[in-house]
N, C-alpha and C positions, 0 to 999 in steps of 0.2 A: 442557275438558270434565270434568265431575265424575264420579267413579267410582260404580258402582252402590251403592245404599243397603245392599243385603244384604251386599256385600263390606265396606263401611265398618263395619257392625255387627259382623261377624265379627272384623275386625282389632281394633276397639276392645275388644270383649269379651275376646279372647285377650290383648291387651296389658295390660288392666286387671287381669285375673285373676292376672298375674305378681306383682302387689303385694299381693294379698289377705292373704297369711299373714305378711307382714313387719311386725314391730313391734306385733302385737296385744297389748293391755293386758288381762291376765286379771283384774286387780283392778278397774279403772275401767270396762272396756269400751272399745270404740273402739281407737285407736292411740296409742302413745307412741313417737315417733321423734325423738330429740334429737341435737344436734350431736356427732359422733364416737362415739356409742354403737353397739352392734352393729347395731341396726335401721337407723340412718341410714347406716352404712357399707355395709350390704347394699344399700340403695337406690342409693347411689352406684355400686356395682359393677353393679347392674342398668342404670343409666343409661349407663354406659360401654359395656356390652355391647350395648345397644340402638343407641347411636350408631355404634359400630364396625360393627355388622351393616348399617347404612345407608351405610357408607363415609364417615362424618363424621370429621373430625380432632378428637380429644379432648385437652383440656389442663385442668389445675387451676391457677388463678392464685395469686398470692402470698397471697391471703386465703381460700383453700380453696373458692372458688366454682368449679364445674365447667362447662366450655364445650365444646360440640360444634359444629364449623364445617362448613357447606356452602360450599365455596370457601375460598380462602386467607385466613387472618386478616389484617385490614388495615383501613385507613380506609374510612369510608362504610358500615360494617356495619349491617344491620337485625337487631336482636336481639329474640328472644322467649323465653319460659320463665317459671319461677316458682321454687318451692322444694319440697323433699322432706320437711322436718321437720314436726313437729306440736306442738300444745299437749299437755299430759298428758291422755290419754284422749280425744283429738280424733277428728274424723271422717275418713273416707277421702279426701275430695275436696279439702279446703283445702290447696292447694299442688300435690300430685301431678296433679290434673286438668289444671293448666296445663302441666306438664311433658309428660305423655302427649299432650295435644292439640298441643303444639308439634312433637313428633316426628312425629305423624301428619299434621300440616299440611305438613311437608316431604315425606312420602310422597305426599300429595295433589297437591302442586305438581309432583312428578316424574311422576306418572301423567297429569297434564294436559299434560305436555311443556313446562312452564315452565322457561326458562333465565334465572336471576337475573343482573341486571347489577351487583349488589353482593353482597358476602358476606352470608350469612345464618347467624346463630348461635343455638343453643338454650342457655340458661344455667340452671343450678340454683344459686340463691344460698344461702349458708350461714346457718343459724340465723335464719330469718325470724321465727319465732314467739318467740324468746327463751326457749324452754321449759326449757333447761338452765342457761344462764348469765345469764338475766334481761335481756339486751339485744336487743330485736327488731331485725330487719333488719341483723344484725351484719355479714354479708358485704358487702352493698351500702354500708353506712355506712363500713366500713373502706376500700373501694375509692374512695369519694367523698371520703375524708378528713374525714368528719363526726365519727367517733369516734377518740379517741386510742389508738394501738396499745398503748402501755405500760399504759394503764388496762384495755384489753381483755385483755391477757395475764394480768393479775392477777385477773380475774373468777373467782369460784369457784361451783361447782354446789352443790346441797344436801348433797352428801357431802363437801364441802371440797376437791374436786379443782379445781385451777386450770385455766383454759382453756389455758394454755401447756402444762401437763403432759398434758392430754387430747389436744392436738394431737400432741405428741411420740409418744404411745402408738400413734397410727395413722400415723406416718411423715410428719407435716407439721411443717415448721420454723416455729415461732411467731415467730422472729426476723424472718421475711420479712413479717409483717403490716404493713400501712400503706397510705397513699394510692397509687393506681395511675393517675396522670394520663394515661399513654400509652394504657392500655386504655380509659379513659373517653373519650378523644379519638377512639378508633376508631369509637365508636358513633354512627351517624347518627340512629337512633331506636330506642326500646324499646317493645314492645307486649306487655303481660302479660294472659293470659287467666286467669280465676279464677271459681270457683263464687261465686254471690252469697251474702252472709252476712246475709240478711234477706229481706224480701218486698216491697221497694219496687218491683221490676220488675213483680210481679203487680198492684200497685196502679196503676201507670202504664199498663200494657197487659197484661191477663190472657192475651192470645194470643201474646205475644212470648216467644221462647225465649232471646234474648240481648239485651244492652244495651251501649251505650258508656258508660264512666265519665267524669264531668265533673270531679269533685273528691273529695278526702278531707278530712273535717273534722278540726280540730285535736284532738290526743290526746296523753296522756302517762301515765307511771307514777311514783308517789311511794311511798317506803318510810317508814312510821311506826315508830319504835322507842320503846315505852313501857317504862320501867325502874322497878321497884319493889323489893320485898324478898322473896326466896324464903324459904319457911317451910313448916312442917308443916300439912297440911290439917286434921288432926284435933285439934290442940292450940292453934292460934292463934285467939283470939277475934276477932270482927269489928273491934273497936276498935283492935286491935294490928296490923291488916293494912295493907299497901301493895301491893295486888293489881293488877298491870298489865292483867290480863284484863278488869277492869271498864271502864276508859276505852277499851280496844280495842273491847269490845263496844258501848259507847255510841257510838263513832265509826262503827261499821257502821250503826247506826240513824240517826245524824245525817246520814250520807251519803245515805241514801234520803230522809229528810225534807227536806233542803235542795234536792233536785232540783226540788221544786215552785216554788222561788223563782228558778229559772234556766231560761228557756225553751230548749227544744231540747237540753237537757243529758242525758247519761247518765253514771253513775259507779258503779263496782263495787268491792267488796272481795272478791276471789276467792281470796285466800291469807292465812292467819293462822297464825303459827308461835310457840307458847310455848316458853320455855326454862326448865327442862329438859324439860318435856313429860310429866311423870308425872301419873297420874290422882289421886294422893294428895299432890300437891305444889302449893303456891301458887307460881305462876311468878315467877321473878326478872325476866324481861323477856318482852315479846311484840312480834314483828315483824308488821306488817300492810302489805299492798300495796294501794294505791288506783289504779285505772284510771279516768281521767276523760276525757270526749270532749264537746267543745262547739264549735260553729262560732265560730272566732276566738280568737286567743291571749289577748286581754284578758278575754273571757268565761270562758275556761278558768281563767285565773288567779283571777278573782273567785270561781268555784265552789270551787277548791282552797283559797283563802284562808279561805273561810267554813268549810270542813270542818276545816281546821287549827285555826282559832279555837275551834271546838266541841270538838275533841280536847284542846286545851290546858286548857280549863276542866275537862273531865272528869278529865284527868291530875292537875290541881292538887287537885281535890276528894278524890282518893284518895291524895294525897301521893306521886305518881309524877312522874318527869321524862319529857319527850318530845323526841325529835330527829326531824326530817323531812328526808329527802333526796330530791331529784328524780333519778330514774334515767334517764328519757328524756322527750323532748318533741318533737313536730312540730307546727308551725303548719298552718293550712289549706293544702292543696296543690291548686292548679288545674292540671289536666293541659293540655298544650300545645293552645291553641285551634285552631291551623292543622291539627295532626295529627288532632285530634278531628273537625274538619269533613271532613277527608279520609276518615276511617273512616266517618262518617255518610253521606258521599256514596256510598261503596262499598256499605254494608250497609243503609242506610235503616231503622234500628232506634231504639228509644227511648234517651234519655240519662238516666242516674241518678247520684246521688251515693252515697258510702259512708262509713260511720263506722269502717271497718276500715283499719288500716295495711297498706301493701304496699311491696315493693322499688321498684315504679314511682314511688311517692310520694317515696322517698328520692332517686331519680335525677332527679326532675322539675326541680330548680333548675339542673341541669347539662346537660341535653339534652332533646329532645322525647320525651315519654312519653305513653302512652295505655293504657287498660284496656278489656277486654271481660269482661262478666259473663254467666255461664250461669245460667239460672233454677234456683232451689232451691225445690222445691214445699213443703218443710217450713218454710222460713224459718229453720231452726235451723242454727247452725254452732258450731265448737269443741265438738262433742258427737257421740256415735255416731249420732245421728239426722240428722246432716247428709246431704244427698242431692242427686243430680242424675240425671235420667232419661237413659238411653242415647241416646234420640232427640234430646234437647236437647244432649247432649255432641257428637253428630255434627253438629248445626247449628253449634255453636261451632267445631268443627274446620274445617268448610267456610268459616265466616266468617273465621277466622284465616288460612286459606290465601288467601282473596280479598284480605285486607289485605296480607299479605306479597307477594303477586303484584303488587299496585298499587304498593307501596313499592320493589320491585326490578325494575320493568319498564323 
């Protein structure tokens, strides 16, 4: 039996308000909550307190992912959860909605009198967004053995702080980072609830508050480094310049132009950093990050190759060099069909795809995973305008509880 809607509303509003002041970004708006910074550590403390208030057993694994267990940790576990970090200046819902909903789904199951036959865990994965160290889904990638621990320890944030040093500052031993096959083997299935990052659900069914995810399209990040000659902005005539900002700017425009030749593709340059960065200085180098997402690895490679070719031409015209490094890539991820059918059988809601990466996608090759998406009326994400109505969030909590009940019956 489900609890009264008024009680649900009150509990959600109270729990959600606990997070409202943590990590507000006074410059960008929205929230900036990044791995091991003060805001993210405050959210971890909040999660631990919430879990302990519910009598859940809390632990932090070797890769700094935080787990809260209903029942003894062990094989056959049904896991839910999401992440607490954000992109710079991100919205309130991306990540935390899934964590809050997971905790409240446990409350809901208890109020229904459900006694799970398997352990249930709520997990907060570390650095899903890659907002500080540039590697998305860092915690789940380390756990699955996809990312090399030595490489991860050497990653540096924009201030030059290594991930290893950042971990030590908050009492986490980076020497422990690495594959966790025992923990991975414990998980029978993983279901992640997330705010939708677009308006596909509204297009498929304007009346539906939630949907089941079917797949994540291929996506990756590439770093372009254009190197020229630093010089004085006021005394260097155009003919004597090797200005890396020009091919970098041309690459941004080429990225948009080339999308017209690649069906279903999206690509974005969201970050560009000149060195040394003075307003009266011709940059000596410019770093540019490309985010590309196209269904299929081959189609993604074709788009990125075309953008790189255009960038090389522009660099040569300006007398600059170019180095391109792939920082991350994930092929199309198809969520477990059997688990998806089970969710659809329970919920009877639309099925949609997504172009956004998630920890559920990282874990999909290793165990059955599924996703639930809560309607986002703005269709905007990674922005302060990201939103989910409380009524829709409550539908999502009930749906997640229904799914967890089915999987642990």
